[in-house]
N, C-alpha and C positions, 0 to 999 in steps of 0.2 A: 913233585914238579910244581913250579910256580905258575899260577894261573895268569894268563895274559889279559890285561885290561885294554880296552880301546875306547877312545872318546874323541869327538870332534872339538876343535878349539873353541868354536863359537858357542858351544853348549857350556863350556867351562866358565866363560865370562859372566860375571855377576853372581856365581855361586858363593855361598858362605864358606869360609875356611874355619874349621874347628880344630882346636888343640886336642891333645890326648885326653884331657879331662872334660872335653865337651864344651869348653868355653869358646865363644866366638872371637876370632882374632881379627877378621876383616873379610874382604871379598876379593875374588879373583878378577883382575882387570886385563891380564894379558898372559901370554906364554912366551918365555925366552927361548929362542932357538939358536943352535950352533949351525951356521950355514957352511956345509962341507963342499969338497970338490966334486966334479961330475963323477957319477958312479958310486958315490957314498951317500948313505942316508943322512938327512939332517936330524940332529938329536934335539929333543926337547929337554933343556937343561933345568928349567924350573918355572915357577909361577911368579908373575908380578902381582903382589897382593897389596891391596890398599888397606892400611890399618884402620880399624874402627875408631880408635881413640884419637888419632892425629891426622888421618887422611893422607899420610905419607905412604909411598909405595916402597915395598921391600922385596927382596929376592928370597924365595923359598925353594930349595932344591927339590926336584921331582922325587929324589930318593926318600924324602920325608913323607910322601903321599902314600897312605895305606889303603884308602878307599875313596871312590867317587860314586855318589848316587845322584838322584834327581835334584836334591836340594843342597848338598854340601860336599866339600872336600875335607877329608879327615887326615890329620897328620900323626906321625908316630911320636913317641915320647922324646923328650929332649928340649933344649932351649931354642927358641926362635931368635935368630939374629935380626935385630930391627934396624940395621944400617940401611941407608937409602939405596935403592936399586941403581946400579951403574952398569951400563953395557960395556963389554970388552970388545976388542977388534974381532970381526967375523961373527958377532952375535947380533941378533935382530929380534924385534918384537913381532910375533905372528900377526896380531891384529893391527898394530900401529904401523907396521912397515911392509909386511909380506902380502897380506890380503889386498886384492885389487891389482896386483902386479901382473904384467903381461907375460905369458909363456906360450909354449906350443906343446902338442902331444904327438907321440908316435905310436900310441896304443893301437895294436892291430884290430881291436874290436870296433874302433871308430875311424876307419880309413878316410871318411869324408871330412874329418877335422884336421888331417895332417898338415894342411897348408893354411890353416885358420889361426889367427891370433886369438888366444883365449885369456881370460883373467881368472886369477885365483880367488875363490870365494870362501873356501874353508879348507882345513887340513885335519886329517885324522892322525892322532898319535896313539901308539900302543906300547905297553910295557912288555919287554922281552923276558926270556928266561934268566938273562943276566941282570935283570932289574933295571936296565936302561930303558928310557923312553925314546922312541924314534918315530919319525914321520912315516906312516904306512901308505896312506892314500891321500889324494888331493882332489878336492871338488873344483871343477873348472866350469866357467860359464862362457858360452859363445856370445857373439855380438848380437845386435838386433836382427830379428827375422820378420820380414813383412810388416804387419801392423803391430806386432808385439813390441812392447817397450824394452823388454829384456830377452836375451836368448835363453836357450835351454841349458840345464846344468848336467854335467857328466862327472862321475867319480872314477878316477883312474889310479892305478898303482903308482907309487912315487917314482919308480924307475922308468916310467913312460911319460914323465913330465920333463920337457926340454927347456932349460933355461932357469930352473928354480934355484940352482946353485950359483948362477952367474948374475943374479938380480942386482941391478943398480938401485939399491934401496933408497937412495936419495933422489931418484928421478922424480920430477914434479908430477904429482897426481897419485903416486903409489900409496894407497892406503889413506890419503888425506880425507876423502869423503867419509870413510868409515871412522877415522879418528875423531872427526868433528861430531859425528853422530854419537860417539861414545862420550864426548864431553858435554853433550846436551844435558841440562838439569844439574850438572855438577857446580858446586860453589867455585867462584873465581880462584880462591886460595888453593882449592884442590886441583884445579886445572894447572895452576902455576907449579904445583908440586909435580904433576905429571909431566910438564914440559921439561923439568930438570933431568929426567931420565932419558930423554930423546937426544939423538945426535943433533948438532947445531943446525945442520942444513934442514933437517925435518922440522925443527922449531921454526925456522924461517919460513918454510912452506906453509905451515899451519897459521902463522901470523899473517901471511899474505892472504890466506883464505878466509880469515875471520872478519866480521864487520867491525867498524871502528869502535862502537860502544862495548862490544864483548871483549875485544882486544884490550881496550882501556881498563876494563875491570880486572882483567888478568894481569896486566902490566903493573897495576897498583899493588899487587900481592907479591911482586918479585923484589929481590934485593936491587940496590942501585946499580951494581955491576951487571946483573942480569938484564935490567931494563936498558942500560946503555948498549949492551951487545945486541939485544934483539932489535931495538929501534934503529941501530946502525945498518941493519940489513934492508930497511925500507927507504924509499925516497923521501925527500924533505916534505913534500906536499902531504904524503900519507902520515908522516910523523906528526906534522902540525894538526892534522885531523884527529889523530888519536889523543894528542895532548888536549885538544879542545874538549874531548869527551871525558877526560880525567878530572878528578877533584883538584881545585887550584893549589891546595897545600901539597899534594903529591907532585904536581907539576913543578912547583917551586923547589921541592927537595931534589928532583931530578936535574933541573936546569942549574941548580946551585953548585953541582959538582962538575958541570961542563965548562969548557973554556968560555970566557965571556963573549967572544965573537960568535961562537956557535950557538950559545943560548940566545943571544940577541937576534940572530938570523931566524931561529925558530919562533921566537916571540913575534917577529915582524910578519911571519906567515900566518899566525893565528888571527882569528877575528878579534877586533879591538875589545869587544865586550867580554871575551874569554881571556885575553892577555892582560887586561887592566888589573884584575885582582891578583894575578900572579906577580906582576911588577910590584904591587904594593907589598906583597909578602917577601919578595926578594930584598926589600929595604931593611928587613929585620934580620938579625943574626939567627941562624937555624936552631940555636940552643936557647932561645927565649920564647916567651909566650907568643910574641908577634910572628916568630918564624914557624911555630908549631900549629897555630890556630888555623881553622877554616874560616874564610871570609864570607861563607854562605850558610850560616845557621838559619833557622826559621825565624823570620823577623816580620812583625806586624805593627800596626799603629794601635793606639788605645781604643779607637772606635771600631775595631774588628769584633765580630760576633764570635761566640764560642764555637758555633758550627763551622764557621770559616777557618778558625784556627785548627780545629780537629781535622778538617779536610787537608790542611797543609801537613799536619803530623802524619796522616795516613798515606802520604805520597810514598810509593815503594822505593823511590830513589833516595829517601832520607834514611841515614844510618840509625841503628838502635839508640846510640848515645845521644845523637842530635835530636832525636824524637822525644827525649825526656822532658824538654821544656821549650817554650816559645819566648823569644826575646821581644819586648815591647819598647818602642821608641817613638819619638816625635819624627815627623817626616824630615828628610827623605828616609825611606826604609832600606835603601841599598848602602852597604858599607863604603866609607865611613858614614854612619847615619846621623840623624839629628840627636838630640839629647836622649840618653839611655834612661828609661823610666823604671825598668825592672823586668821580671820574667813571670810567666804563668806556667806552672807545672802541669804536665799532661794529666796527671791523676786528678788535679783540681778541675781541669776542663771536663773530665768525664763525669764529674758530680754536678755540673751546672746545667741549667736549661739551655738549649741550643741558641735561643734568641738573645741571651744575656751578652753583655759586652765584657771583653777580657779585662777592661780597666777595673771592673768590680772585684776581681780576684787576683789582683796584682801583688806579687811578692817584690816590694821595692827595697827590701833589706838584704837581698841576695848578695853574698860575697862575690867579689869580682877581681880579676887579674889585671895587671898592667902589662903593656906590650913588652917592657924590658925585663919582666920577671924571669928568673933563671929556671932551669929544669929542676934544680933542688927545691926552689921556692914553690914551683907548681906541684911537685910531688907532696910536699908538706901540706899544701892547700887542699888537694884532693883527699889526703888521708884525714885531715881535720874536719872537713865539711861533708864527707861522704856523698859527693856529687859525681855524676857521670859526665857533666858538661858544665863549663864555667865561662861566663862572658868576659871578653877582653875589652876594656874601656880605657880611653886615653885621658889625659889630664883635663881635657875640656868636656868630659862626660859624653864623648861620641863613642858609639859601639863600633869596634873595628872587626870583630869576629868572635869566635868561641873556640875554646880548647876542649876537645873530647878526650876522655880518659884513654881510649884506644890509641889516639894519636900521640898522647904523652908516652904511653908504653913503647910505641915505635921509636920515639926519640931517645928514651933512656936505655933501651936494650942494646946490646952490641949490634953493630951493623950487619953481621952475618947471622943474626938470631934465626932467620927463616930457614937456614941450612942446618942448624944444629938440632940434635935429637932431644926432644922433650924428655924430662925426667918423669919417672913414675909409670912408664909404659910397661905392660906385661912382657916378660921375656921368656 
């Protein structure tokens, strides 16, 4: 006879998933449920697993699970399908959609709760003799009581939960707070991947709940089509605020595919200091250095000290490629700048006394790009000079911006590269 396993969903989240050979595949991020009609148990179909190699989320059937302990979930032998997780009709994510949903109970053990609206805080799933996994019990929380911030929690059998099978999973607030908590500490690219597996309306609810800066970071990691669809659900004032928090080159890429009138309307709503660099980028073709560059590299004058330059490099908002060098120009230091003098490499800054001036360690022979250079020319440039960042200078020797190697990769890869499966992943 098959031993029955029981586990609460919240305990599964974050556990390492081990393959049959003991190798780590990723971590559990959610449980996929089949929401059935009243009188039928909801089934746990599988796990939403975040791959360690790519941070994408895949579906692993519960039938592949052989053991669950305090630290890990172990899978049976066989190949793991690494296709992206996609929910089917009548399927839901336990953590992302069901938890925090309002329900009632008719459990005879708790008659005092029969007329009370409760919220789902956890769900126990168990493996049956037929090897199916089903919801067995549900943890419910009452509302606030007296001076207590939260009510008490009661665990009741699944068949005494009223409304679980009829949940409006897209109702505002259902699971939003818990989902936001789950996204804390995750890289924006990983959150963007998690967004792809959610229903459209849930994506819109989460976007509405995120602050402008966090949402901007996430939107920058989406495809243009995904960006357009998500921002279309927000009012124009909110869209303009998110665009202001994005990097100018990413904003230019997005507005460049919009109808001209719509793009101009959004630019008009943005603060002038945020819209001005975007307008300059839009003057260039998107497949040239002028269209790919960021207009906001680290720029200083020749009289800047080494300690001041390093403080600019240490800014957490500066990307890794941009932080590899500091552009040195004559005033003004906002693009388009005065005469471009050269660069100072961050490694050179680290070897100099803090009080020294950057002018003393200037690399004035650094190769540079022209704004009209093509993607092919930029690719050859980076391959030839082994740089992570390249200055873009016009014919009058004014610095216009800089092309980072990651922005070049974004430009040369297919538009849907974020949705494609990376090669070389364990299967």
